[in-house]
C-alpha positions as CSV (number, residue, x, y, z in Angstrom):
1,M,154.3,179.5,120.1
2,V,151.1,178.4,121.7
3,V,149.0,181.2,123.1
4,L,145.9,180.8,125.2
5,F,143.4,183.7,124.5
6,G,140.4,184.6,126.5
7,A,138.6,187.0,128.8
8,F,140.9,186.2,131.8
9,D,142.2,189.8,131.4
10,R,139.6,190.7,134.0
11,H,138.4,189.1,137.3
12,N,135.9,186.4,136.6
13,L,136.0,183.0,138.2
14,G,135.0,181.0,135.1
15,D,137.4,182.7,132.7
16,I,140.4,182.4,135.0
17,L,139.6,178.8,135.7
18,L,139.3,178.1,132.0
19,A,142.8,179.4,131.5
20,H,144.2,177.2,134.3
21,V,142.5,174.1,132.9
22,A,143.7,174.9,129.4
23,A,147.3,175.4,130.6
24,Q,147.2,172.2,132.6
25,A,146.0,170.3,129.6
26,L,148.8,171.7,127.4
27,G,151.6,171.4,129.9
28,G,154.6,173.6,129.7
29,Q,154.3,177.4,130.0
30,P,151.9,178.8,127.5
31,V,151.5,182.5,126.9
32,F,148.3,184.0,128.2
33,A,146.8,186.7,126.0
34,G,143.8,189.0,126.3
35,L,142.8,192.4,125.0
36,A,144.9,194.3,127.5
37,A,148.0,193.8,129.6
38,R,146.9,192.7,133.1
39,D,148.5,190.9,136.0
40,L,145.9,189.0,138.0
41,T,148.4,186.7,139.8
42,A,147.5,188.3,143.1
43,C,144.1,186.6,142.9
44,S,145.6,183.4,141.4
45,G,144.8,184.5,137.9
46,Q,147.2,184.9,134.9
47,R,149.7,187.5,133.8
48,V,148.2,188.5,130.5
49,V,149.7,190.2,127.4
50,P,147.8,192.0,124.7
51,V,147.0,189.8,121.8
52,D,147.7,192.6,119.3
53,A,151.3,192.8,120.6
54,L,152.2,189.2,119.7
55,A,154.7,188.6,117.0
56,G,155.8,185.6,115.0
57,P,153.8,182.6,113.9
58,L,151.6,181.2,116.7
59,T,148.7,178.9,117.5
60,L,146.0,181.0,119.2
61,I,143.6,178.9,121.2
62,H,140.3,180.6,122.3
63,V,139.9,178.8,125.6
64,G,136.2,179.1,126.1
65,G,133.7,181.4,127.8
66,E,131.1,183.6,126.2
67,L,133.6,185.1,123.7
68,L,131.6,185.2,120.5
69,D,129.0,187.8,121.4
70,C,131.0,190.2,123.5
71,D,131.3,193.5,121.7
72,A,134.1,196.1,121.9
73,D,132.2,198.5,124.1
74,Q,131.4,195.8,126.6
75,A,135.0,194.6,126.6
76,A,136.2,198.1,127.3
77,H,133.8,198.6,130.2
78,M,134.7,195.3,131.9
79,L,138.4,196.0,131.5
80,G,138.0,199.5,132.9
81,E,139.2,201.2,129.7
82,P,137.8,204.7,128.9
83,S,136.7,203.6,125.4
84,A,137.0,200.7,122.9
85,H,140.2,201.0,121.0
86,W,140.1,197.7,119.1
87,Q,139.4,197.6,115.3
88,R,137.3,194.5,115.6
89,R,133.6,194.7,116.5
90,A,134.0,191.3,118.3
91,P,137.4,191.6,119.9
92,Y,137.5,188.2,121.5
93,A,136.9,186.4,118.2
94,M,140.3,186.7,116.7
95,P,140.6,185.9,113.0
96,R,143.7,184.1,111.6
97,D,144.3,186.9,109.1
98,A,144.8,189.4,112.0
99,L,147.7,187.4,113.3
100,P,151.3,187.1,112.0
101,A,151.8,185.0,108.8
102,G,151.8,181.3,109.4
103,S,149.6,181.4,112.5
104,E,146.5,179.4,113.1
105,T,143.4,179.8,115.4
106,R,141.3,177.3,117.3
107,F,138.0,177.9,119.2
108,T,137.5,175.5,122.2
109,A,134.1,175.2,124.0
110,V,133.2,178.8,123.3
111,G,129.8,180.4,123.8
112,G,127.8,182.9,121.8
113,V,124.1,182.6,122.8
114,G,123.6,186.3,122.1
115,L,124.8,186.2,118.5
116,S,121.3,186.1,117.1
117,R,120.6,189.5,118.6
118,R,123.7,191.1,117.1
119,E,123.7,193.3,114.0
120,P,124.6,191.6,110.7
121,A,128.1,193.2,110.5
122,F,129.0,191.9,114.0
123,R,127.8,188.4,113.1
124,A,129.6,188.5,109.8
125,E,132.9,189.3,111.6
126,V,132.5,186.5,114.0
127,F,131.5,184.0,111.3
128,A,134.5,185.0,109.2
129,A,136.9,184.4,112.2
130,L,135.4,181.0,112.8
131,R,135.6,180.0,109.1
132,Q,139.4,180.7,109.2
133,A,139.9,178.5,112.3
134,A,141.6,175.1,112.3
135,S,138.9,173.8,114.7
136,V,135.7,175.0,116.3
137,S,133.8,173.6,119.3
138,V,131.1,175.2,121.3
139,R,129.6,174.5,124.8
140,D,125.9,174.8,124.1
141,H,123.3,173.9,121.6
142,V,122.1,177.5,121.0
143,T,125.5,178.6,119.8
144,R,125.9,175.5,117.7
145,D,122.6,176.1,116.0
146,I,123.4,179.7,115.3
147,L,126.7,178.7,113.7
148,A,125.0,175.9,111.7
149,G,122.6,178.5,110.3
150,A,125.7,180.2,108.9
151,G,127.1,177.0,107.4
152,I,129.7,176.6,110.2
153,A,130.0,173.1,111.7
154,A,130.9,173.2,115.4
155,E,131.4,170.2,117.7
156,L,129.6,170.3,121.1
157,Q,132.0,170.1,124.0
158,P,131.3,170.5,127.7
159,D,132.8,173.5,129.5
160,P,136.4,172.5,130.3
161,V,135.9,173.6,134.0
162,T,133.9,170.4,134.4
163,R,137.4,168.8,134.8
164,I,138.3,171.0,137.7
165,D,138.2,168.2,140.3
166,E,140.2,165.9,138.2
167,L,142.9,168.5,137.6
168,F,142.9,170.6,140.8
169,G,140.8,168.8,143.3
170,A,143.6,168.4,145.9
171,R,144.5,172.0,145.7
172,I,140.9,173.1,146.1
173,R,140.1,170.9,149.1
174,Q,143.2,172.2,150.9
175,R,141.5,175.7,150.7
176,A,138.2,174.4,152.1
177,P,137.4,176.2,155.4
178,Q,137.0,174.0,158.4
179,R,133.7,175.2,159.9
180,P,130.2,174.2,160.6
181,P,127.9,173.4,157.7
182,Y,127.0,176.4,155.4
183,L,125.8,177.2,151.9
184,A,128.0,179.0,149.4
185,V,125.8,181.7,147.9
186,Q,126.5,184.2,145.0
187,F,124.5,186.5,142.8
188,A,125.1,189.0,140.1
189,A,124.9,192.7,140.9
190,E,121.8,193.0,138.7
191,C,120.0,191.0,141.4
192,G,120.8,193.6,144.1
193,D,117.5,195.4,144.1
194,D,115.5,195.3,147.4
195,A,112.7,193.1,146.0
196,T,115.1,190.4,144.7
197,L,117.2,190.5,147.9
198,A,114.0,190.0,150.0
199,S,113.1,187.0,147.9
200,L,116.6,185.5,148.2
201,A,116.5,186.0,151.9
202,R,113.2,184.2,152.3
203,G,114.5,181.3,150.3
204,L,117.8,181.0,152.2
205,D,116.0,181.3,155.5
206,R,113.7,178.5,154.5
207,L,116.7,176.3,153.7
208,G,117.9,177.0,157.2
209,L,121.7,176.7,156.9
210,P,124.2,179.5,157.6
211,V,125.1,181.4,154.5
212,V,128.5,182.6,153.2
213,L,128.1,185.1,150.3
214,F,130.9,185.4,147.8
215,R,131.7,187.1,144.5
216,A,132.3,185.0,141.4
217,G,133.5,188.0,139.5
218,A,134.9,191.4,140.6
219,A,135.0,193.0,137.2
220,P,132.3,195.6,136.2
221,W,128.9,194.1,135.4
222,H,129.7,191.1,137.6
223,D,129.2,190.8,141.4
224,E,129.5,193.5,144.1
225,L,130.1,193.5,147.8
226,E,127.5,196.1,148.8
227,P,124.4,194.0,147.8
228,C,126.0,191.0,149.5
229,R,126.2,192.9,152.7
230,R,122.6,194.1,152.3
231,L,121.4,190.5,151.8
232,A,123.4,189.3,154.8
233,A,121.7,191.9,156.9
234,R,118.2,190.6,155.8
235,L,118.9,187.0,156.8
236,R,117.5,185.3,159.9
237,V,120.0,182.5,159.5
238,P,123.6,183.4,160.2
239,G,125.1,185.2,157.2
240,E,128.5,186.6,156.3
241,V,130.4,188.0,153.3
242,F,133.5,186.3,152.0
243,E,135.6,189.1,150.5
244,S,138.5,187.1,149.0
245,I,138.5,187.0,145.2
246,D,141.4,184.5,144.9
247,V,140.0,181.9,142.6
248,W,141.3,179.0,144.6
249,D,139.9,180.5,147.8
250,I,136.5,180.7,146.0
251,C,136.7,177.1,144.8
252,G,137.7,176.1,148.4
253,L,134.7,177.9,149.8
254,I,132.4,176.0,147.5
255,A,134.2,172.7,148.2
256,G,133.7,173.1,152.0
257,S,130.0,174.0,151.6
258,R,126.8,171.8,151.6
259,G,126.0,173.2,148.2
260,F,126.0,176.2,145.9
261,V,123.2,178.7,145.2
262,G,123.7,181.5,142.7
263,T,123.6,183.0,139.2
264,S,127.1,182.0,138.1
265,L,127.4,179.3,135.6
266,H,130.9,178.4,136.7
267,G,129.9,178.5,140.4
268,R,127.4,175.7,139.5
269,I,130.0,173.8,137.3
270,V,132.6,173.9,140.1
271,A,130.1,172.7,142.7
272,E,128.8,169.8,140.6
273,A,132.4,168.8,139.6
274,L,133.0,168.5,143.4
275,K,129.9,166.4,143.7
276,L,127.9,169.0,145.5
277,P,124.3,170.1,144.8
278,A,123.6,173.4,143.1
279,V,120.6,175.7,142.6
280,S,120.8,178.2,139.7
281,L,119.1,181.5,140.0
282,E,118.1,184.4,137.6
283,R,116.5,187.7,138.3
284,E,113.5,187.2,136.0
285,P,112.3,184.4,133.7
286,G,114.6,183.9,130.8
287,A,117.2,186.4,131.9
288,A,120.0,183.8,132.3
289,A,120.3,183.0,128.6
290,K,123.9,181.7,128.8
291,L,123.1,179.5,131.9
292,R,119.9,178.2,130.4
293,A,121.5,177.3,127.1
294,Y,124.3,175.3,128.9
295,L,121.9,173.4,131.2
296,E,119.5,172.7,128.3
297,T,122.5,171.1,126.5
298,W,124.0,169.0,129.2
299,Q,121.4,168.8,132.0
300,P,118.0,169.1,130.4
301,A,116.2,168.2,133.6
302,A,117.8,171.1,135.5
303,S,115.9,174.3,136.2
304,V,116.8,177.9,136.7
305,L,114.7,179.6,139.4
306,T,113.8,183.3,139.8
307,A,114.3,184.7,143.2
308,E,110.5,184.7,143.8
309,R,110.3,181.0,142.9
310,F,113.3,180.2,145.0
311,A,111.6,182.0,147.9
312,A,108.4,180.0,147.5
313,Q,109.9,176.6,146.8
314,P,113.6,176.3,147.4
315,S,114.8,172.9,146.2
316,G,117.7,170.9,145.1
317,L,119.9,171.1,148.2
């Protein structure tokens, strides 16, 4: 049995798209597993079973995303669980010896840029799971170098969502809204303070196109509607909030735009896969470690702008 395992047990654009891409590449009807039973089909996600409930020999494929440095408490919060109830410190790094006899594990284009800041016991658990794997690839040079320091050789592989146009382009373009030119704009909830919103508004007003604000993730610690509404109210250009969290609606919104502005790595990846310009943002210098590591690896000339810098010199669109 082939099982796709990842953080698509909560709403996040990138994780859900990673599962769609992995399933399309495999063909057939794989099982989707996460840490908890969830049904996200209402937003074009997956019907997910708990990985700990699986029986029989299986091939467990970690499908990508920032899986290696997510701890149990973070996972519980994002899943809306009252507390962590997994035995593993790093619950999304599943070791082979925790699975039924005869199973194997693979890690595909995973990330772990925060591993160097984790305590030794956490890192040891992740490294042990990787050493038991049949194959390991990572999506950025920071994670690769951390693993190399532990004696683990990992291949560099671009994030699989870079194939989204090739695999799902027709479906996405059917969802693109037919409307006058606009920018697709997203930002994480951590950027919802008044000063950051004021800077974002100045930058977007300078660009001069109408703005459609959307969420790339509705799970806790992701994006929120309330700061989107506050930003829309600050804009001099026309601004509106797109409330759908259906992943194909979100991709269609990006596809119909003149470009993407936001903090989401996968918002940028989707835009660029669809041959659209993208500007990446962060709240303060160096805050977007995952985003920076990916761009340094695959687009070293790209930059990540703070809101203040974006306000002063918006560029790239």
